[in-house]
One Martini backbone bead per residue (centre of mass of N, CA, C, O) as a GRO file, in nm:
protein
  134
    1MET     BB    1  -1.408  -8.414 -15.405
    2SER     BB    2  -1.127  -8.558 -15.388
    3TRP     BB    3  -1.098  -8.592 -15.693
    4ASN     BB    4  -1.069  -8.287 -15.759
    5ILE     BB    5  -0.826  -8.231 -15.584
    6ARG     BB    6  -0.631  -8.438 -15.715
    7ARG     BB    7  -0.660  -8.307 -16.000
    8TRP     BB    8  -0.585  -7.975 -15.918
    9LEU     BB    9  -0.376  -7.911 -15.689
   10PRO     BB   10  -0.101  -7.922 -15.836
   11LEU     BB   11  -0.159  -7.682 -16.024
   12ILE     BB   12  -0.220  -7.467 -15.815
   13VAL     BB   13   0.050  -7.480 -15.670
   14TRP     BB   14   0.222  -7.411 -15.921
   15ILE     BB   15   0.100  -7.132 -15.980
   16VAL     BB   16   0.167  -7.007 -15.709
   17MET     BB   17   0.471  -7.042 -15.739
   18ILE     BB   18   0.514  -6.874 -15.991
   19PHE     BB   19   0.387  -6.602 -15.875
   20THR     BB   20   0.567  -6.584 -15.627
   21LEU     BB   21   0.840  -6.563 -15.774
   22SER     BB   22   0.743  -6.312 -15.948
   23SER     BB   23   0.707  -6.125 -15.670
   24ILE     BB   24   1.008  -6.093 -15.638
   25PRO     BB   25   1.207  -5.844 -15.592
   26GLY     BB   26   1.490  -5.875 -15.795
   27PHE     BB   27   1.470  -6.160 -15.893
   28SER     BB   28   1.746  -6.365 -16.006
   29SER     BB   29   1.997  -6.561 -16.133
   30ASP     BB   30   2.221  -6.393 -15.988
   31ASP     BB   31   2.125  -6.456 -15.688
   32VAL     BB   32   2.200  -6.791 -15.747
   33ASN     BB   33   2.442  -6.847 -15.942
   34LEU     BB   34   2.380  -6.884 -16.240
   35PRO     BB   35   2.428  -6.955 -16.536
   36THR     BB   36   2.426  -6.836 -16.830
   37GLY     BB   37   2.092  -6.904 -16.943
   38PHE     BB   38   1.955  -7.090 -16.722
   39ASP     BB   39   1.678  -6.943 -16.697
   40LYS     BB   40   1.560  -7.067 -16.957
   41ILE     BB   41   1.543  -7.355 -16.851
   42VAL     BB   42   1.356  -7.290 -16.616
   43HIS     BB   43   1.123  -7.189 -16.787
   44PHE     BB   44   1.076  -7.449 -16.941
   45ILE     BB   45   1.024  -7.638 -16.697
   46GLU     BB   46   0.799  -7.480 -16.557
   47TYR     BB   47   0.598  -7.508 -16.816
   48ALA     BB   48   0.603  -7.812 -16.853
   49ILE     BB   49   0.477  -7.880 -16.583
   50PHE     BB   50   0.225  -7.719 -16.616
   51ALA     BB   51   0.116  -7.875 -16.867
   52MET     BB   52   0.103  -8.156 -16.740
   53LEU     BB   53  -0.098  -8.078 -16.513
   54TYR     BB   54  -0.320  -7.966 -16.695
   55TYR     BB   55  -0.372  -8.213 -16.867
   56ARG     BB   56  -0.436  -8.400 -16.632
   57GLY     BB   57  -0.687  -8.242 -16.536
   58LEU     BB   58  -0.852  -8.259 -16.812
   59SER     BB   59  -0.790  -8.595 -16.861
   60TYR     BB   60  -0.899  -8.734 -16.624
   61GLY     BB   61  -0.975  -9.068 -16.700
   62GLY     BB   62  -0.922  -9.088 -16.986
   63VAL     BB   63  -0.956  -9.317 -17.286
   64ARG     BB   64  -0.873  -9.066 -17.469
   65ILE     BB   65  -0.767  -8.853 -17.703
   66ARG     BB   66  -0.807  -8.494 -17.680
   67TRP     BB   67  -0.731  -8.234 -17.890
   68SER     BB   68  -0.873  -8.000 -17.745
   69ILE     BB   69  -0.693  -8.015 -17.494
   70VAL     BB   70  -0.428  -7.949 -17.629
   71ILE     BB   71  -0.510  -7.668 -17.727
   72ILE     BB   72  -0.585  -7.549 -17.454
   73VAL     BB   73  -0.313  -7.586 -17.312
   74ILE     BB   74  -0.140  -7.422 -17.508
   75THR     BB   75  -0.294  -7.151 -17.522
   76SER     BB   76  -0.333  -7.100 -17.210
   77GLY     BB   77  -0.036  -7.140 -17.130
   78ILE     BB   78   0.072  -6.899 -17.292
   79ALA     BB   79  -0.107  -6.691 -17.152
   80VAL     BB   80   0.011  -6.730 -16.869
   81ALA     BB   81   0.299  -6.657 -16.947
   82ALA     BB   82   0.231  -6.369 -17.037
   83LEU     BB   83   0.115  -6.276 -16.767
   84ASP     BB   84   0.372  -6.322 -16.606
   85GLU     BB   85   0.549  -6.124 -16.764
   86MET     BB   86   0.370  -5.879 -16.719
   87TYR     BB   87   0.371  -5.884 -16.410
   88GLN     BB   88   0.681  -5.845 -16.375
   89SER     BB   89   0.682  -5.544 -16.485
   90TYR     BB   90   0.546  -5.446 -16.189
   91ILE     BB   91   0.797  -5.534 -16.046
   92PRO     BB   92   1.043  -5.450 -15.866
   93ARG     BB   93   1.333  -5.524 -16.034
   94ARG     BB   94   1.174  -5.625 -16.283
   95ASP     BB   95   1.124  -5.811 -16.592
   96SER     BB   96   1.035  -5.841 -16.926
   97SER     BB   97   1.065  -6.127 -17.158
   98PHE     BB   98   1.059  -6.259 -17.466
   99TYR     BB   99   1.254  -6.506 -17.415
  100ASP     BB  100   1.096  -6.619 -17.181
  101LEU     BB  101   0.833  -6.666 -17.342
  102VAL     BB  102   0.953  -6.864 -17.541
  103MET     BB  103   1.035  -7.077 -17.325
  104ASP     BB  104   0.759  -7.114 -17.203
  105SER     BB  105   0.621  -7.208 -17.468
  106ALA     BB  106   0.804  -7.451 -17.517
  107GLY     BB  107   0.726  -7.590 -17.251
  108VAL     BB  108   0.428  -7.624 -17.311
  109VAL     BB  109   0.457  -7.801 -17.561
  110ALA     BB  110   0.638  -8.024 -17.440
  111GLY     BB  111   0.453  -8.097 -17.199
  112THR     BB  112   0.210  -8.178 -17.366
  113LEU     BB  113   0.346  -8.403 -17.531
  114ALA     BB  114   0.430  -8.570 -17.285
  115ALA     BB  115   0.140  -8.614 -17.177
  116VAL     BB  116   0.032  -8.757 -17.426
  117LEU     BB  117   0.231  -8.991 -17.425
  118ARG     BB  118   0.152  -9.094 -17.146
  119HIS     BB  119  -0.146  -9.145 -17.221
  120VAL     BB  120  -0.100  -9.350 -17.445
  121ILE     BB  121   0.044  -9.558 -17.272
  122LYS     BB  122  -0.188  -9.598 -17.070
  123ILE     BB  123  -0.398  -9.694 -17.277
  124ARG     BB  124  -0.237  -9.939 -17.388
  125LYS     BB  125  -0.211 -10.090 -17.120
  126ALA     BB  126  -0.514 -10.117 -17.069
  127ALA     BB  127  -0.574 -10.274 -17.331
  128GLY     BB  128  -0.385 -10.512 -17.268
  129ARG     BB  129  -0.525 -10.605 -17.006
  130LYS     BB  130  -0.803 -10.653 -17.135
  131ALA     BB  131  -0.713 -10.869 -17.344
  132VAL     BB  132  -0.607 -11.075 -17.133
  133GLN     BB  133  -0.886 -11.115 -16.978
  134GLU     BB  134  -1.036 -11.228 -17.247
   0.00000   0.00000   0.00000
């Protein structure tokens, strides 16, 4: 049981945080005095982290790269981003933006690729340790 919690809790907390922030009426980058366009960077980072946590959850303990997981993370990650943007359109004084969705999607792809790279490095280190032991 604790294995599953360690595997999925970070992603669940992250998703709750995303939708909690999306639920704040009228919350925008202007409210926190961010430079113009900085919100797009925040969208990118937000969904890159989402994708890394999601990939980690699906590939937890895996000893090889499974490309089906990469496809699942990218497609369902973009779907979650689209749902988030759609959800925001129903929140008072919030709006949905195609450009936010583009940055969310770019973050999903970049985060997934970063997670795959991290996984490859981890696999190669493990193979190197195994070779040294033999």
